[in-house]
VMD Tcl script that builds the backbone (N, CA, C; Angstrom):
set m [mol new atoms 318]
animate dup $m
set s [atomselect $m all]
$s set {name element resname resid chain x y z} {
  {N N MET 1 A 157.604 64.308 34.566}
  {CA C MET 1 A 156.941 64.153 33.296}
  {C C MET 1 A 155.477 63.751 33.463}
  {N N ALA 2 A 155.196 62.944 34.494}
  {CA C ALA 2 A 153.822 62.497 34.733}
  {C C ALA 2 A 152.896 63.677 35.016}
  {N N TRP 3 A 153.415 64.680 35.725}
  {CA C TRP 3 A 152.585 65.847 36.026}
  {C C TRP 3 A 152.297 66.653 34.769}
  {N N PHE 4 A 153.265 66.771 33.898}
  {CA C PHE 4 A 153.045 67.456 32.622}
  {C C PHE 4 A 151.980 66.721 31.815}
  {N N ILE 5 A 152.087 65.405 31.751}
  {CA C ILE 5 A 151.101 64.596 31.033}
  {C C ILE 5 A 149.718 64.788 31.645}
  {N N LEU 6 A 149.652 64.838 32.968}
  {CA C LEU 6 A 148.372 65.028 33.650}
  {C C LEU 6 A 147.756 66.383 33.316}
  {N N VAL 7 A 148.560 67.419 33.287}
  {CA C VAL 7 A 148.048 68.752 32.939}
  {C C VAL 7 A 147.520 68.767 31.505}
  {N N VAL 8 A 148.250 68.150 30.592}
  {CA C VAL 8 A 147.781 68.078 29.203}
  {C C VAL 8 A 146.466 67.295 29.134}
  {N N ALA 9 A 146.369 66.210 29.888}
  {CA C ALA 9 A 145.123 65.442 29.939}
  {C C ALA 9 A 143.975 66.310 30.445}
  {N N GLY 10 A 144.242 67.125 31.466}
  {CA C GLY 10 A 143.220 68.029 31.993}
  {C C GLY 10 A 142.809 69.085 30.978}
  {N N LEU 11 A 143.777 69.602 30.237}
  {CA C LEU 11 A 143.463 70.593 29.203}
  {C C LEU 11 A 142.645 69.968 28.075}
  {N N LEU 12 A 142.932 68.719 27.760}
  {CA C LEU 12 A 142.127 68.026 26.756}
  {C C LEU 12 A 140.711 67.760 27.278}
  {N N GLU 13 A 140.568 67.612 28.580}
  {CA C GLU 13 A 139.223 67.499 29.156}
  {C C GLU 13 A 138.448 68.786 28.917}
  {N N VAL 14 A 139.128 69.908 29.046}
  {CA C VAL 14 A 138.486 71.200 28.756}
  {C C VAL 14 A 138.035 71.232 27.295}
  {N N VAL 15 A 138.867 70.724 26.399}
  {CA C VAL 15 A 138.529 70.721 24.975}
  {C C VAL 15 A 137.279 69.893 24.730}
  {N N TRP 16 A 137.254 68.654 25.231}
  {CA C TRP 16 A 136.085 67.824 24.933}
  {C C TRP 16 A 134.825 68.346 25.616}
  {N N ALA 17 A 134.958 68.852 26.818}
  {CA C ALA 17 A 133.782 69.408 27.491}
  {C C ALA 17 A 133.260 70.641 26.756}
  {N N SER 18 A 134.170 71.435 26.225}
  {CA C SER 18 A 133.780 72.636 25.486}
  {C C SER 18 A 133.146 72.299 24.137}
  {N N LEU 19 A 133.564 71.200 23.549}
  {CA C LEU 19 A 132.992 70.783 22.262}
  {C C LEU 19 A 131.618 70.126 22.405}
  {N N LEU 20 A 131.310 69.637 23.578}
  {CA C LEU 20 A 130.070 68.890 23.769}
  {C C LEU 20 A 128.824 69.642 23.292}
  {N N PRO 21 A 128.634 70.914 23.656}
  {CA C PRO 21 A 127.443 71.610 23.146}
  {C C PRO 21 A 127.425 71.737 21.621}
  {N N ALA 22 A 128.601 71.873 21.022}
  {CA C ALA 22 A 128.682 72.035 19.567}
  {C C ALA 22 A 128.289 70.768 18.819}
  {N N THR 23 A 128.327 69.614 19.493}
  {CA C THR 23 A 127.929 68.365 18.833}
  {C C THR 23 A 126.427 68.315 18.589}
  {N N ARG 24 A 125.677 69.121 19.348}
  {CA C ARG 24 A 124.209 69.130 19.269}
  {C C ARG 24 A 123.643 67.708 19.367}
  {N N GLY 25 A 124.032 67.054 20.463}
  {CA C GLY 25 A 123.559 65.685 20.693}
  {C C GLY 25 A 124.167 64.687 19.732}
  {N N PHE 26 A 125.385 64.946 19.328}
  {CA C PHE 26 A 126.129 64.107 18.392}
  {C C PHE 26 A 125.455 64.024 17.019}
  {N N THR 27 A 124.800 65.108 16.641}
  {CA C THR 27 A 124.184 65.175 15.313}
  {C C THR 27 A 125.061 65.934 14.325}
  {N N ARG 28 A 126.134 66.552 14.803}
  {CA C ARG 28 A 127.066 67.279 13.929}
  {C C ARG 28 A 128.384 66.517 13.906}
  {N N LEU 29 A 128.817 66.159 12.697}
  {CA C LEU 29 A 129.951 65.246 12.530}
  {C C LEU 29 A 131.252 65.782 13.108}
  {N N TRP 30 A 131.737 66.925 12.639}
  {CA C TRP 30 A 133.081 67.358 13.011}
  {C C TRP 30 A 133.223 67.745 14.474}
  {N N PRO 31 A 132.249 68.432 15.066}
  {CA C PRO 31 A 132.379 68.636 16.518}
  {C C PRO 31 A 132.354 67.311 17.292}
  {N N SER 32 A 131.579 66.348 16.805}
  {CA C SER 32 A 131.518 65.039 17.455}
  {C C SER 32 A 132.850 64.300 17.323}
  {N N VAL 33 A 133.470 64.373 16.151}
  {CA C VAL 33 A 134.779 63.748 15.946}
  {C C VAL 33 A 135.813 64.414 16.853}
  {N N GLY 34 A 135.802 65.742 16.917}
  {CA C GLY 34 A 136.722 66.458 17.796}
  {C C GLY 34 A 136.517 66.092 19.251}
  {N N PHE 35 A 135.256 65.995 19.657}
  {CA C PHE 35 A 134.923 65.587 21.021}
  {C C PHE 35 A 135.511 64.218 21.326}
  {N N LEU 36 A 135.256 63.244 20.452}
  {CA C LEU 36 A 135.729 61.883 20.685}
  {C C LEU 36 A 137.254 61.799 20.671}
  {N N ALA 37 A 137.891 62.545 19.788}
  {CA C ALA 37 A 139.360 62.547 19.738}
  {C C ALA 37 A 139.952 63.134 21.015}
  {N N ALA 38 A 139.415 64.272 21.465}
  {CA C ALA 38 A 139.919 64.909 22.689}
  {C C ALA 38 A 139.635 64.040 23.907}
  {N N LEU 39 A 138.457 63.432 23.952}
  {CA C LEU 39 A 138.106 62.549 25.066}
  {C C LEU 39 A 139.053 61.359 25.130}
  {N N THR 40 A 139.286 60.741 23.989}
  {CA C THR 40 A 140.183 59.580 23.937}
  {C C THR 40 A 141.595 59.965 24.362}
  {N N ALA 41 A 142.099 61.052 23.802}
  {CA C ALA 41 A 143.456 61.493 24.143}
  {C C ALA 41 A 143.563 61.835 25.630}
  {N N SER 42 A 142.550 62.490 26.173}
  {CA C SER 42 A 142.554 62.847 27.585}
  {C C SER 42 A 142.604 61.601 28.467}
  {N N MET 43 A 141.808 60.605 28.131}
  {CA C MET 43 A 141.780 59.369 28.924}
  {C C MET 43 A 143.096 58.597 28.811}
  {N N VAL 44 A 143.648 58.538 27.602}
  {CA C VAL 44 A 144.930 57.838 27.423}
  {C C VAL 44 A 146.013 58.522 28.258}
  {N N LEU 45 A 146.072 59.847 28.194}
  {CA C LEU 45 A 147.094 60.564 28.965}
  {C C LEU 45 A 146.864 60.421 30.464}
  {N N LEU 46 A 145.601 60.446 30.892}
  {CA C LEU 46 A 145.313 60.236 32.313}
  {C C LEU 46 A 145.796 58.854 32.740}
  {N N SER 47 A 145.560 57.851 31.901}
  {CA C SER 47 A 146.004 56.499 32.251}
  {C C SER 47 A 147.524 56.405 32.325}
  {N N LEU 48 A 148.221 57.175 31.487}
  {CA C LEU 48 A 149.681 57.200 31.563}
  {C C LEU 48 A 150.149 57.906 32.835}
  {N N ALA 49 A 149.468 58.983 33.203}
  {CA C ALA 49 A 149.866 59.743 34.397}
  {C C ALA 49 A 149.717 58.913 35.664}
  {N N VAL 50 A 148.668 58.069 35.720}
  {CA C VAL 50 A 148.453 57.302 36.955}
  {C C VAL 50 A 149.441 56.151 37.114}
  {N N ARG 51 A 150.336 55.982 36.169}
  {CA C ARG 51 A 151.429 55.038 36.366}
  {C C ARG 51 A 152.360 55.539 37.473}
  {N N ASP 52 A 152.494 56.874 37.580}
  {CA C ASP 52 A 153.432 57.476 38.531}
  {C C ASP 52 A 152.772 58.341 39.602}
  {N N ILE 53 A 151.525 58.717 39.395}
  {CA C ILE 53 A 150.805 59.565 40.348}
  {C C ILE 53 A 149.652 58.742 40.904}
  {N N PRO 54 A 149.426 58.759 42.209}
  {CA C PRO 54 A 148.300 58.009 42.769}
  {C C PRO 54 A 146.993 58.408 42.081}
  {N N VAL 55 A 146.134 57.425 41.839}
  {CA C VAL 55 A 144.924 57.661 41.062}
  {C C VAL 55 A 144.032 58.732 41.701}
  {N N GLY 56 A 143.911 58.754 43.001}
  {CA C GLY 56 A 143.072 59.760 43.651}
  {C C GLY 56 A 143.593 61.168 43.426}
  {N N THR 57 A 144.895 61.322 43.536}
  {CA C THR 57 A 145.528 62.619 43.302}
  {C C THR 57 A 145.380 63.030 41.845}
  {N N ALA 58 A 145.698 62.103 40.937}
  {CA C ALA 58 A 145.616 62.418 39.514}
  {C C ALA 58 A 144.196 62.761 39.105}
  {N N TYR 59 A 143.247 61.995 39.586}
  {CA C TYR 59 A 141.858 62.238 39.205}
  {C C TYR 59 A 141.371 63.583 39.735}
  {N N ALA 60 A 141.731 63.918 40.965}
  {CA C ALA 60 A 141.321 65.203 41.543}
  {C C ALA 60 A 141.873 66.370 40.732}
  {N N VAL 61 A 143.126 66.280 40.346}
  {CA C VAL 61 A 143.741 67.346 39.557}
  {C C VAL 61 A 143.115 67.404 38.169}
  {N N TRP 62 A 142.925 66.259 37.537}
  {CA C TRP 62 A 142.336 66.181 36.197}
  {C C TRP 62 A 140.927 66.782 36.171}
  {N N VAL 63 A 140.115 66.374 37.133}
  {CA C VAL 63 A 138.753 66.902 37.217}
  {C C VAL 63 A 138.768 68.399 37.513}
  {N N GLY 64 A 139.650 68.818 38.396}
  {CA C GLY 64 A 139.730 70.240 38.738}
  {C C GLY 64 A 140.104 71.105 37.547}
  {N N ILE 65 A 141.121 70.670 36.799}
  {CA C ILE 65 A 141.511 71.415 35.598}
  {C C ILE 65 A 140.338 71.466 34.625}
  {N N GLY 66 A 139.678 70.334 34.441}
  {CA C GLY 66 A 138.545 70.280 33.535}
  {C C GLY 66 A 137.389 71.158 33.974}
  {N N ALA 67 A 137.082 71.136 35.262}
  {CA C ALA 67 A 135.960 71.928 35.769}
  {C C ALA 67 A 136.217 73.421 35.637}
  {N N VAL 68 A 137.386 73.852 36.048}
  {CA C VAL 68 A 137.720 75.278 35.952}
  {C C VAL 68 A 137.803 75.702 34.492}
  {N N GLY 69 A 138.494 74.908 33.694}
  {CA C GLY 69 A 138.636 75.239 32.280}
  {C C GLY 69 A 137.318 75.259 31.541}
  {N N ALA 70 A 136.455 74.279 31.806}
  {CA C ALA 70 A 135.147 74.238 31.142}
  {C C ALA 70 A 134.284 75.423 31.568}
  {N N ALA 71 A 134.363 75.799 32.833}
  {CA C ALA 71 A 133.601 76.960 33.291}
  {C C ALA 71 A 134.077 78.231 32.588}
  {N N LEU 72 A 135.391 78.391 32.476}
  {CA C LEU 72 A 135.934 79.561 31.779}
  {C C LEU 72 A 135.612 79.526 30.292}
  {N N ALA 73 A 135.689 78.352 29.690}
  {CA C ALA 73 A 135.336 78.218 28.270}
  {C C ALA 73 A 133.867 78.550 28.051}
  {N N GLY 74 A 133.023 78.149 28.982}
  {CA C GLY 74 A 131.602 78.476 28.875}
  {C C GLY 74 A 131.366 79.976 28.841}
  {N N VAL 75 A 132.098 80.684 29.668}
  {CA C VAL 75 A 131.979 82.148 29.693}
  {C C VAL 75 A 132.544 82.753 28.412}
  {N N LEU 76 A 133.747 82.320 28.033}
  {CA C LEU 76 A 134.439 82.941 26.904}
  {C C LEU 76 A 133.880 82.531 25.546}
  {N N ILE 77 A 133.455 81.279 25.407}
  {CA C ILE 77 A 133.007 80.777 24.111}
  {C C ILE 77 A 131.490 80.854 23.962}
  {N N TYR 78 A 130.776 80.459 24.994}
  {CA C TYR 78 A 129.323 80.348 24.897}
  {C C TYR 78 A 128.569 81.492 25.567}
  {N N GLY 79 A 129.303 82.420 26.172}
  {CA C GLY 79 A 128.651 83.568 26.794}
  {C C GLY 79 A 127.881 83.252 28.059}
  {N N ASP 80 A 128.270 82.164 28.741}
  {CA C ASP 80 A 127.624 81.817 30.005}
  {C C ASP 80 A 127.852 82.923 31.028}
  {N N ASP 81 A 126.885 83.106 31.897}
  {CA C ASP 81 A 127.030 84.068 32.989}
  {C C ASP 81 A 127.829 83.431 34.123}
  {N N MET 82 A 128.584 84.272 34.840}
  {CA C MET 82 A 129.314 83.802 36.003}
  {C C MET 82 A 129.252 84.894 37.064}
  {N N SER 83 A 128.750 84.524 38.225}
  {CA C SER 83 A 128.631 85.481 39.318}
  {C C SER 83 A 129.965 85.638 40.042}
  {N N ALA 84 A 130.047 86.672 40.845}
  {CA C ALA 84 A 131.255 86.888 41.645}
  {C C ALA 84 A 131.479 85.710 42.595}
  {N N ARG 85 A 130.416 85.149 43.121}
  {CA C ARG 85 A 130.550 84.002 44.015}
  {C C ARG 85 A 131.092 82.773 43.277}
  {N N GLN 86 A 130.705 82.620 42.025}
  {CA C GLN 86 A 131.232 81.517 41.234}
  {C C GLN 86 A 132.722 81.711 40.951}
  {N N VAL 87 A 133.115 82.950 40.709}
  {CA C VAL 87 A 134.532 83.250 40.499}
  {C C VAL 87 A 135.331 82.888 41.753}
  {N N VAL 88 A 134.804 83.237 42.913}
  {CA C VAL 88 A 135.469 82.893 44.171}
  {C C VAL 88 A 135.538 81.370 44.324}
  {N N ALA 89 A 134.456 80.680 44.018}
  {CA C ALA 89 A 134.439 79.219 44.130}
  {C C ALA 89 A 135.474 78.588 43.192}
  {N N LEU 90 A 135.579 79.101 41.972}
  {CA C LEU 90 A 136.578 78.582 41.039}
  {C C LEU 90 A 137.996 78.881 41.521}
  {N N ALA 91 A 138.194 80.043 42.117}
  {CA C ALA 91 A 139.509 80.379 42.674}
  {C C ALA 91 A 139.863 79.412 43.813}
  {N N LEU 92 A 138.889 79.068 44.612}
  {CA C LEU 92 A 139.126 78.089 45.676}
  {C C LEU 92 A 139.455 76.714 45.094}
  {N N LEU 93 A 138.799 76.371 44.005}
  {CA C LEU 93 A 139.092 75.102 43.338}
  {C C LEU 93 A 140.521 75.080 42.807}
  {N N VAL 94 A 140.946 76.171 42.200}
  {CA C VAL 94 A 142.330 76.273 41.714}
  {C C VAL 94 A 143.296 76.164 42.891}
  {N N THR 95 A 142.978 76.818 43.990}
  {CA C THR 95 A 143.810 76.728 45.193}
  {C C THR 95 A 143.907 75.284 45.659}
  {N N GLY 96 A 142.796 74.574 45.625}
  {CA C GLY 96 A 142.791 73.172 46.012}
  {C C GLY 96 A 143.636 72.314 45.096}
  {N N ILE 97 A 143.559 72.570 43.788}
  {CA C ILE 97 A 144.370 71.813 42.826}
  {C C ILE 97 A 145.853 72.032 43.099}
  {N N VAL 98 A 146.230 73.284 43.305}
  {CA C VAL 98 A 147.630 73.598 43.602}
  {C C VAL 98 A 148.058 72.945 44.908}
  {N N ALA 99 A 147.180 72.972 45.899}
  {CA C ALA 99 A 147.512 72.354 47.196}
  {C C ALA 99 A 147.700 70.852 47.032}
  {N N VAL 100 A 146.857 70.203 46.246}
  {CA C VAL 100 A 147.018 68.768 46.014}
  {C C VAL 100 A 148.383 68.487 45.392}
  {N N ARG 101 A 148.748 69.290 44.419}
  {CA C ARG 101 A 150.054 69.107 43.764}
  {C C ARG 101 A 151.209 69.324 44.735}
  {N N LEU 102 A 151.126 70.401 45.506}
  {CA C LEU 102 A 152.229 70.737 46.425}
  {C C LEU 102 A 152.380 69.746 47.571}
  {N N THR 103 A 151.308 69.081 47.919}
  {CA C THR 103 A 151.361 68.138 49.046}
  {C C THR 103 A 151.465 66.687 48.589}
  {N N SER 104 A 151.638 66.477 47.286}
  {CA C SER 104 A 151.652 65.108 46.771}
  {C C SER 104 A 152.974 64.403 47.035}
  {N N GLY 105 A 154.022 65.144 47.330}
  {CA C GLY 105 A 155.315 64.530 47.624}
  {C C GLY 105 A 156.023 63.984 46.396}
  {N N GLU 106 A 155.648 64.430 45.234}
  {CA C GLU 106 A 156.291 63.937 44.006}
  {C C GLU 106 A 156.917 65.059 43.243}
}
mol reanalyze $m
mol bondsrecalc $m
mol representation Tube
mol addrep $m
């Protein structure tokens, strides 16, 4: 269950990171509220996950999910450019996240 909670926390990190540009420096109310809600929920779930998963492992997975997800959201939502080398780098990051999970012994 802790791993499921951690994945949800990572997905919520993608949400808050993706909402950050829409806040326009926290001058827009509803994107800012969404950002703060997703950020809070992500942190609460991360704190619950580290009850059963070592903090280093949980943090690495959480950050990895957030980084990959935010990069993909940037491309899909904001039209950010992504080079082939960046795609390879993100694939390596996903490989690393999976490896951390598979070698965690939990």
